[in-house]
DSSP file (Angstrom, degrees, kcal/mol; ACC not computed):
  #  RESIDUE AA STRUCTURE BP1 BP2  ACC     N-H-->O    O-->H-N    N-H-->O    O-->H-N    TCO  KAPPA ALPHA  PHI   PSI    X-CA   Y-CA   Z-CA
    1    1 A M              0   0    0      0, 0.0     2,-0.2     0, 0.0     0, 0.0   0.000 360.0 360.0 360.0 123.7   13.6 -124.1   -5.2
    2    2 A A        -     0   0    0      1,-0.1     2,-0.2     0, 0.0     0, 0.0  -0.535 360.0-120.6 -79.6 140.0   13.9 -120.3   -5.7
    3    3 A K        -     0   0    0     -2,-0.2    -1,-0.1     1,-0.1     3,-0.0  -0.546  25.1-118.1 -77.6 142.8   13.7 -118.9   -9.2
    4    4 A E        -     0   0    0     -2,-0.2    -1,-0.1     1,-0.1     2,-0.0  -0.609  35.9-105.7 -76.9 140.1   16.6 -117.0  -10.6
    5    5 A P        -     0   0    0      0, 0.0    -1,-0.1     0, 0.0     3,-0.1  -0.377  37.5-107.0 -65.5 144.7   15.8 -113.4  -11.4
    6    6 A K        -     0   0    0      1,-0.1     2,-0.1    -3,-0.0    -3,-0.0  -0.460  40.0-102.3 -68.4 141.4   15.5 -112.7  -15.1
    7    7 A P        -     0   0    0      0, 0.0     2,-0.5     0, 0.0    -1,-0.1  -0.418  36.2-119.0 -64.2 140.3   18.4 -110.7  -16.4
    8    8 A V        -     0   0    0     -2,-0.1     2,-0.6    -3,-0.1     0, 0.0  -0.693  23.2-143.2 -83.6 124.9   17.5 -107.0  -16.9
    9    9 A R        -     0   0    0     -2,-0.5     2,-0.5    -3,-0.0    -1,-0.0  -0.771   8.8-147.4 -89.9 126.7   17.8 -106.0  -20.5
   10   10 A K        -     0   0    0     -2,-0.6     2,-0.3     1,-0.0     3,-0.0  -0.782  18.5-123.0 -91.4 135.3   19.1 -102.5  -21.0
   11   11 A R        -     0   0    0     -2,-0.5     2,-0.2     1,-0.1     3,-0.1  -0.581  29.6-110.4 -76.5 136.4   17.7 -100.7  -24.0
   12   12 A A        -     0   0    0     -2,-0.3     2,-0.1     1,-0.1    -1,-0.1  -0.460  36.2-111.4 -65.9 134.5   20.4  -99.5  -26.4
   13   13 A A        -     0   0    0     -2,-0.2     2,-0.2     1,-0.1    -1,-0.1  -0.438  34.3-110.5 -66.6 139.4   20.6  -95.7  -26.3
   14   14 A K        -     0   0    0     -2,-0.1     2,-0.3     1,-0.1    -1,-0.1  -0.487  31.2-115.0 -70.4 138.4   19.4  -94.1  -29.5
   15   15 A L        +     0   0    0     -2,-0.2     3,-0.1    73,-0.2    -1,-0.1  -0.571  38.6 170.2 -72.2 134.9   22.2  -92.5  -31.6
   16   16 A E        +     0   0    0      1,-0.3     2,-0.3    -2,-0.3    -1,-0.2   0.549  61.4  28.7-119.8 -14.8   21.7  -88.8  -31.8
   17   17 A Y        -     0   0    0      2,-0.0     2,-0.5    71,-0.0    -1,-0.3  -0.992  54.9-159.9-151.8 137.2   25.0  -87.6  -33.4
   18   18 A V        -     0   0    0     -2,-0.3     8,-0.1    -3,-0.1    68,-0.0  -0.985  11.4-168.0-119.2 122.8   27.6  -89.1  -35.7
   19   19 A E        -     0   0    0     -2,-0.5    40,-0.1     6,-0.0     2,-0.1  -0.939  16.9-136.6-113.2 115.7   31.0  -87.5  -35.7
   20   20 A P        -     0   0    0      0, 0.0    40,-0.4     0, 0.0     2,-0.3  -0.390  18.0-143.5 -67.8 148.8   33.3  -88.4  -38.6
   21   21 A I        -     0   0    0     38,-0.1    38,-0.1     4,-0.1     2,-0.1  -0.859  58.2  -0.9-114.2 147.6   37.0  -89.1  -37.6
   22   22 A G  S    S-     0   0    0     -2,-0.3     2,-1.8     1,-0.2    40,-0.5  -0.397 126.7 -18.0  74.8-153.4   40.1  -88.3  -39.6
   23   23 A L  S    S+     0   0    0     38,-0.1    76,-3.3    -2,-0.1    77,-0.3  -0.494 107.2 113.9 -89.3  68.9   39.7  -86.6  -43.0
   24   24 A R  E     -A   98   0A   0     -2,-1.8    35,-1.5    74,-0.3     2,-0.3  -0.938  47.0-156.9-137.1 156.6   36.1  -87.5  -43.4
   25   25 A V  E     -AB  97  58A   0     72,-2.4    72,-3.1    -2,-0.3     2,-0.6  -0.918  21.5-123.3-129.2 157.9   32.7  -85.7  -43.7
   26   26 A L  E     -AB  96  57A   0     31,-2.9    30,-3.5    -2,-0.3    31,-1.2  -0.921  35.0-171.1-102.1 122.6   29.2  -86.8  -43.0
   27   27 A V  E     -AB  95  55A   0     68,-3.2    68,-2.5    -2,-0.6     2,-0.7  -0.932  23.0-145.1-120.7 136.0   27.0  -86.2  -46.1
   28   28 A R  E     -AB  94  54A   0     26,-2.8    26,-2.2    -2,-0.4    66,-0.2  -0.898  32.9-130.9 -95.5 113.4   23.3  -86.5  -46.7
   29   29 A K  E     - B   0  53A   0     64,-2.7    24,-0.3    -2,-0.7     2,-0.1  -0.370  17.8-117.3 -67.4 138.3   22.9  -87.8  -50.2
   30   30 A D        -     0   0    0     22,-2.6    -1,-0.1     1,-0.1    22,-0.1  -0.358  40.1 -90.7 -67.9 155.0   20.5  -85.9  -52.5
   31   31 A E        -     0   0    0      1,-0.1    -1,-0.1    -2,-0.1    21,-0.1  -0.438  50.8-102.0 -64.1 139.9   17.5  -87.9  -53.8
   32   32 A P        -     0   0    0      0, 0.0     2,-0.3     0, 0.0    -1,-0.1  -0.379  37.7-112.8 -65.6 143.4   18.3  -89.5  -57.2
   33   33 A K        -     0   0    0      1,-0.1     3,-0.1    -3,-0.1    -3,-0.0  -0.575  19.8-162.7 -79.4 138.2   16.9  -87.8  -60.2
   34   34 A K  S    S+     0   0    0     -2,-0.3     8,-3.0     1,-0.2     2,-0.3   0.633  75.1  14.4 -93.3 -18.2   14.2  -89.6  -62.1
   35   35 A E  B    S-F   41   0B   0      6,-0.3     6,-0.2     8,-0.0    -1,-0.2  -0.990  78.7-107.2-153.2 159.5   14.6  -87.4  -65.2
   36   36 A T    >   -     0   0    0      4,-2.5     3,-1.9    -2,-0.3    -2,-0.0  -0.280  41.7-101.0 -78.9 169.8   17.0  -84.9  -66.8
   37   37 A K  T 3  S+     0   0    0      1,-0.3    -1,-0.1     2,-0.1     0, 0.0   0.817 124.9  58.6 -60.9 -29.3   16.3  -81.2  -67.0
   38   38 A G  T 3  S-     0   0    0      2,-0.1    -1,-0.3     1,-0.0    -2,-0.0   0.499 124.1-104.8 -79.0  -3.2   15.3  -81.8  -70.6
   39   39 A G    <   +     0   0    0     -3,-1.9     2,-0.5     1,-0.3    -2,-0.1   0.540  69.1 147.6  95.6   7.3   12.6  -84.2  -69.5
   40   40 A I        -     0   0    0      1,-0.1    -4,-2.5     0, 0.0    -1,-0.3  -0.668  47.8-126.7 -80.4 124.7   14.3  -87.5  -70.4
   41   41 A A  B     -F   35   0B   0     -2,-0.5    -6,-0.3    -6,-0.2    -7,-0.1  -0.515  19.1-142.4 -72.9 133.7   13.3  -90.2  -68.0
   42   42 A L        -     0   0    0     -8,-3.0    -1,-0.0    -2,-0.2     2,-0.0  -0.795  19.6-114.9 -96.4 137.9   16.2  -92.1  -66.4
   43   43 A P    >   -     0   0    0      0, 0.0     3,-1.7     0, 0.0    -1,-0.0  -0.356  23.7-118.1 -67.7 153.5   16.0  -95.8  -65.8
   44   44 A D  T 3  S+     0   0    0      1,-0.3    -2,-0.0     3,-0.0     0, 0.0   0.794 113.8  51.5 -61.8 -29.1   16.0  -96.9  -62.1
   45   45 A N  T 3  S+     0   0    0      2,-0.1     2,-0.3     0, 0.0    -1,-0.3   0.259  75.3 132.9 -95.2  13.4   19.2  -98.9  -62.6
   46   46 A A    <   -     0   0    0     -3,-1.7     2,-0.6     1,-0.1    -4,-0.0  -0.498  49.0-146.3 -65.2 123.4   21.1  -96.0  -64.2
   47   47 A E        -     0   0    0     -2,-0.3    -2,-0.1     2,-0.0    -1,-0.1  -0.836  14.7-170.6 -99.6 122.1   24.5  -96.0  -62.5
   48   48 A I        -     0   0    0     -2,-0.6    -2,-0.0     1,-0.1     0, 0.0  -0.948  17.9-145.3-111.0 125.6   26.0  -92.5  -62.0
   49   49 A P  S    S+     0   0    0      0, 0.0     2,-0.3     0, 0.0    32,-0.3   0.670  81.8  44.4 -70.5 -15.9   29.7  -92.6  -60.8
   50   50 A T        -     0   0    0     29,-0.2     2,-0.3    30,-0.1    29,-0.2  -0.929  68.3-160.0-127.5 154.8   29.3  -89.5  -58.7
   51   51 A I  E     - C   0  78A   0     27,-3.0    27,-3.4    -2,-0.3     2,-0.3  -0.958  10.8-136.1-132.6 146.2   26.6  -88.3  -56.3
   52   52 A T  E     + C   0  77A   0     -2,-0.3   -22,-2.6    25,-0.2     2,-0.3  -0.721  34.5 144.8-100.3 156.7   25.7  -84.9  -54.9
   53   53 A G  E     -BC  29  76A   0     23,-2.0    23,-2.9    -2,-0.3     2,-0.4  -0.965  44.1 -97.5-170.2-179.4   24.8  -84.3  -51.3
   54   54 A R  E     -BC  28  75A   0    -26,-2.2   -26,-2.8    -2,-0.3     2,-0.4  -0.956  35.9-116.8-118.9 133.0   25.0  -81.8  -48.5
   55   55 A I  E     -B   27   0A   0     19,-2.8    18,-2.4    -2,-0.4   -28,-0.3  -0.538  27.3-177.0 -70.0 125.1   27.6  -81.9  -45.7
   56   56 A V  E     -     0   0A   0    -30,-3.5     2,-0.3     1,-0.4   -29,-0.2   0.857  67.9 -13.7 -88.5 -43.7   25.9  -82.5  -42.4
   57   57 A T  E     -B   26   0A   0    -31,-1.2   -31,-2.9    15,-0.1    -1,-0.4  -0.983  61.1-142.1-155.7 158.7   29.1  -82.3  -40.3
   58   58 A I  E     -B   25   0A   0     -2,-0.3   -33,-0.2   -33,-0.2   -35,-0.1  -0.859  27.7-103.9-122.2 157.5   32.8  -82.4  -40.7
   59   59 A S     >  -     0   0    0    -35,-1.5     4,-2.2    -2,-0.3     3,-0.2  -0.350  31.2-113.0 -75.1 161.9   35.6  -84.0  -38.6
   60   60 A A  H  > S+     0   0    0    -40,-0.4     4,-1.6     1,-0.2    -1,-0.1   0.845 116.8  60.2 -62.5 -34.0   37.8  -81.8  -36.4
   61   61 A A  H  4 S+     0   0    0    -39,-0.4    -1,-0.2     1,-0.2     4,-0.2   0.900 109.2  41.5 -62.7 -40.7   40.8  -82.6  -38.6
   62   62 A I  H >4 S+     0   0    0    -40,-0.5     3,-1.4   -38,-0.2     6,-0.2   0.882 108.5  60.1 -73.5 -38.3   39.0  -81.0  -41.6
   63   63 A E  H 3< S+     0   0    0     -4,-2.2    -1,-0.2     1,-0.3    -2,-0.2   0.840 112.3  39.2 -58.0 -33.7   37.7  -78.1  -39.6
   64   64 A H  T 3< S+     0   0    0     -4,-1.6     2,-0.8    -5,-0.1    -1,-0.3   0.347  94.4  96.1 -99.3   5.2   41.3  -77.1  -38.7
   65   65 A D    X   -     0   0    0     -3,-1.4     3,-1.4    -4,-0.2    -1,-0.0  -0.853  52.2-169.1-101.2 107.4   42.8  -77.9  -42.2
   66   66 A E  T 3  S+     0   0    0     -2,-0.8    -1,-0.1     1,-0.3    -4,-0.0   0.681  84.1  64.8 -69.0 -17.1   43.0  -74.7  -44.2
   67   67 A D  T 3  S+     0   0    0      1,-0.1    -1,-0.3     2,-0.0    -5,-0.1   0.586  92.0  68.5 -82.6  -9.8   43.9  -76.7  -47.4
   68   68 A L    <   -     0   0    0     -3,-1.4     2,-1.4    -6,-0.2    -3,-0.1  -0.908  68.8-162.5-110.6 105.1   40.4  -78.4  -47.3
   69   69 A P        +     0   0    0      0, 0.0     2,-0.5     0, 0.0    -3,-0.1  -0.166  44.1 131.5 -82.8  46.2   37.7  -75.8  -48.2
   70   70 A L        +     0   0    0     -2,-1.4     2,-0.3    -8,-0.2    -2,-0.1  -0.849  29.0 173.9-103.4 132.3   34.9  -78.0  -46.8
   71   71 A R    >   -     0   0    0     -2,-0.5     3,-1.9   -14,-0.0   -16,-0.2  -0.922  41.2 -81.6-133.0 157.9   32.3  -76.5  -44.5
   72   72 A K  T 3  S+     0   0    0     -2,-0.3   -16,-0.2     1,-0.2     3,-0.1  -0.320 115.1  19.9 -56.8 139.1   29.1  -77.7  -42.9
   73   73 A Y  T 3  S+     0   0    0    -18,-2.4    -1,-0.2     1,-0.3   -17,-0.1   0.367  86.9 144.4  77.6   0.1   26.1  -77.4  -45.2
   74   74 A D    <   -     0   0    0     -3,-1.9   -19,-2.8   -20,-0.1     2,-0.5  -0.418  51.8-127.4 -63.3 142.1   28.3  -77.2  -48.4
   75   75 A K  E     -CD  54 106A   0     31,-0.6    31,-2.9   -21,-0.2     2,-0.3  -0.831  39.7-177.3 -88.4 129.4   26.7  -78.9  -51.4
   76   76 A V  E     -CD  53 105A   0    -23,-2.9   -23,-2.0    -2,-0.5     2,-0.5  -0.871  31.8-136.3-130.7 159.5   29.3  -81.4  -52.7
   77   77 A L  E     +CD  52 104A   0     27,-2.5    26,-2.4    -2,-0.3    27,-1.4  -0.974  36.3 178.3-110.1 125.0   29.9  -83.8  -55.5
   78   78 A F  E     -CD  51 102A   0    -27,-3.4   -27,-3.0    -2,-0.5    24,-0.2  -0.953  34.5-120.4-135.1 152.3   31.4  -87.1  -54.3
   79   79 A H    >   -     0   0    0     22,-2.5     3,-0.6    -2,-0.3   -29,-0.2  -0.782  22.5-151.9 -86.1 124.9   32.5  -90.4  -55.6
   80   80 A P  G >   +     0   0    0      0, 0.0     3,-0.8     0, 0.0    -1,-0.1   0.491  69.3  99.7 -81.2  -1.0   30.6  -93.1  -53.8
   81   81 A G  G 3  S+     0   0    0    -32,-0.3   -31,-0.0     1,-0.3    20,-0.0   0.868  97.3  23.5 -54.0 -44.1   33.2  -95.9  -54.0
   82   82 A N  G <  S+     0   0    0     -3,-0.6    -1,-0.3    16,-0.1     2,-0.2   0.324  93.0 123.4-105.7   6.3   34.6  -95.4  -50.5
   83   83 A A    <   -     0   0    0     -3,-0.8    14,-0.2    -4,-0.2    12,-0.0  -0.485  52.7-145.9 -70.1 136.2   31.5  -93.8  -48.9
   84   84 A I  E     -E   96   0A   0     12,-2.7    12,-2.7    -2,-0.2     2,-0.1  -0.913  13.0-130.9-107.1 118.0   30.3  -95.8  -45.9
   85   85 A P  E     -E   95   0A   0      0, 0.0     2,-0.6     0, 0.0    10,-0.3  -0.419  16.0-142.1 -67.6 142.0   26.5  -95.8  -45.4
   86   86 A V  E     -E   94   0A   0      8,-2.6     2,-1.9    -2,-0.1     8,-0.5  -0.926   2.5-150.2-108.0 119.8   25.4  -94.9  -41.9
   87   87 A D        +     0   0    0     -2,-0.6     3,-0.1     1,-0.2     8,-0.0  -0.498  56.2 126.6 -86.4  68.5   22.4  -96.9  -40.6
   88   88 A F  S    S-     0   0    0     -2,-1.9     2,-0.3     1,-0.5    -1,-0.2   0.889  80.3  -3.4 -92.9 -51.2   21.3  -94.0  -38.4
   89   89 A E  S >  S-     0   0    0     -3,-0.5     3,-0.9     5,-0.0    -1,-0.5  -0.976  72.4-121.0-140.6 149.4   17.7  -93.6  -39.6
   90   90 A S  T 3  S+     0   0    0     -2,-0.3     3,-0.1     1,-0.2    -1,-0.0   0.696 104.4  38.2 -69.1 -19.0   16.1  -95.6  -42.4
   91   91 A D  T 3  S+     0   0    0      1,-0.1    -1,-0.2     2,-0.0     0, 0.0   0.303  94.4  76.8-118.0  12.2   15.1  -92.6  -44.6
   92   92 A N  S <  S-     0   0    0     -3,-0.9   -63,-0.1     2,-0.1    -1,-0.1   0.502  76.3-140.0-110.9   0.8   17.9  -90.1  -44.5
   93   93 A H        +     0   0    0     -4,-0.3   -64,-2.7     1,-0.2     2,-0.3   0.875  31.2 178.7  52.0  54.2   20.7  -91.5  -46.7
   94   94 A L  E     -AE  28  86A   0     -8,-0.5    -8,-2.6    -5,-0.3     2,-0.4  -0.698   5.2-177.1 -90.7 141.4   23.7  -90.5  -44.6
   95   95 A F  E     -AE  27  85A   0    -68,-2.5   -68,-3.2    -2,-0.3     2,-0.6  -0.998  26.8-136.7-136.3 139.4   27.3  -91.5  -45.7
   96   96 A V  E     -AE  26  84A   0    -12,-2.7   -12,-2.7    -2,-0.4   -70,-0.2  -0.881  34.4-169.2 -90.3 122.0   30.7  -91.0  -44.2
   97   97 A V  E     -A   25   0A   0    -72,-3.1   -72,-2.4    -2,-0.6   -14,-0.1  -0.951  21.8-123.0-121.3 128.2   32.8  -89.9  -47.1
   98   98 A P  E >   -A   24   0A   0      0, 0.0     3,-2.0     0, 0.0     4,-0.4  -0.420  26.8-121.5 -64.1 143.2   36.6  -89.5  -47.2
   99   99 A A  G >  S+     0   0    0    -76,-3.3     3,-1.5     1,-0.3   -75,-0.1   0.831 111.1  61.9 -56.8 -34.3   37.8  -86.0  -48.0
  100  100 A E  G 3  S+     0   0    0    -77,-0.3    -1,-0.3     1,-0.3   -76,-0.1   0.679  98.3  58.3 -69.7 -13.8   39.7  -87.3  -51.1
  101  101 A D  G <  S+     0   0    0     -3,-2.0   -22,-2.5   -23,-0.1     2,-0.8   0.482  80.3  96.3 -92.5  -3.3   36.4  -88.6  -52.5
  102  102 A I  E <   +D   78   0A   0     -3,-1.5   -24,-0.2    -4,-0.4     3,-0.1  -0.791  50.8 175.9 -81.8 114.2   34.9  -85.1  -52.5
  103  103 A V  E     +     0   0A   0    -26,-2.4     2,-0.3    -2,-0.8   -25,-0.2   0.660  57.5   8.8 -99.7 -17.2   35.5  -84.0  -56.1
  104  104 A A  E     -D   77   0A   0    -27,-1.4   -27,-2.5     2,-0.0     2,-0.4  -0.985  53.6-148.0-160.5 151.7   33.8  -80.6  -56.1
  105  105 A V  E     -D   76   0A   0     -2,-0.3     2,-0.5   -29,-0.2   -29,-0.2  -0.989  24.2-132.7-120.2 131.7   32.1  -78.1  -53.9
  106  106 A F  E     -D   75   0A   0    -31,-2.9   -31,-0.6    -2,-0.4     2,-0.3  -0.739  29.9-178.3 -86.5 127.0   29.2  -76.0  -55.3
  107  107 A R        -     0   0    0     -2,-0.5     3,-0.1     1,-0.1   -33,-0.0  -0.914  31.8-142.6-124.3 151.1   29.6  -72.3  -54.5
  108  108 A R  S    S+     0   0    0     -2,-0.3     2,-0.4     1,-0.2    -1,-0.1   0.881  91.6  32.0 -75.8 -40.3   27.3  -69.3  -55.3
  109  109 A D  S    S-     0   0    0      4,-0.0    -1,-0.2     5,-0.0     3,-0.1  -0.937  83.7-121.7-121.9 141.8   30.3  -66.9  -56.0
  110  110 A A    >   -     0   0    0     -2,-0.4     3,-2.2     1,-0.1    -2,-0.0  -0.476  47.4 -85.8 -74.2 150.5   33.7  -67.7  -57.4
  111  111 A P  T 3  S+     0   0    0      0, 0.0    -1,-0.1     0, 0.0     3,-0.1  -0.329 117.5  23.5 -56.7 136.1   36.7  -66.9  -55.2
  112  112 A G  T 3  S+     0   0    0      1,-0.3     2,-0.5    -3,-0.1    -2,-0.0   0.253  88.9 126.2  92.0 -12.5   37.7  -63.3  -55.7
  113  113 A D    <         0   0    0     -3,-2.2    -1,-0.3     1,-0.2    -4,-0.0  -0.693 360.0 360.0 -79.5 123.6   34.3  -62.2  -56.9
  114  114 A D              0   0    0     -2,-0.5    -1,-0.2    -3,-0.1    -2,-0.0   0.336 360.0 360.0-132.2 360.0   33.1  -59.2  -54.9
């Protein structure tokens, strides 16, 4: 009796790029602060309703929308309620965030300052 060949397992290709779709951005969340600027230690379970991070990439829809002033590498403040964590790498804290949950963009210069 001939043995059946073992099925060949294909290794899953490693993800190398995540592209958000629709009005969404990919954000790398900043590390949580352990203390305030004044030196007050924050408890580990302190819940902060908004989070800061840096935009890693933006969707094509946002790139072509002049009403959304979001660009790659912008530092943003976002509400984490609808943010979807991306299990891309275990240590990089990536989230797909809807544009409506970006509540502020940090800029060096105010518009019109020259």
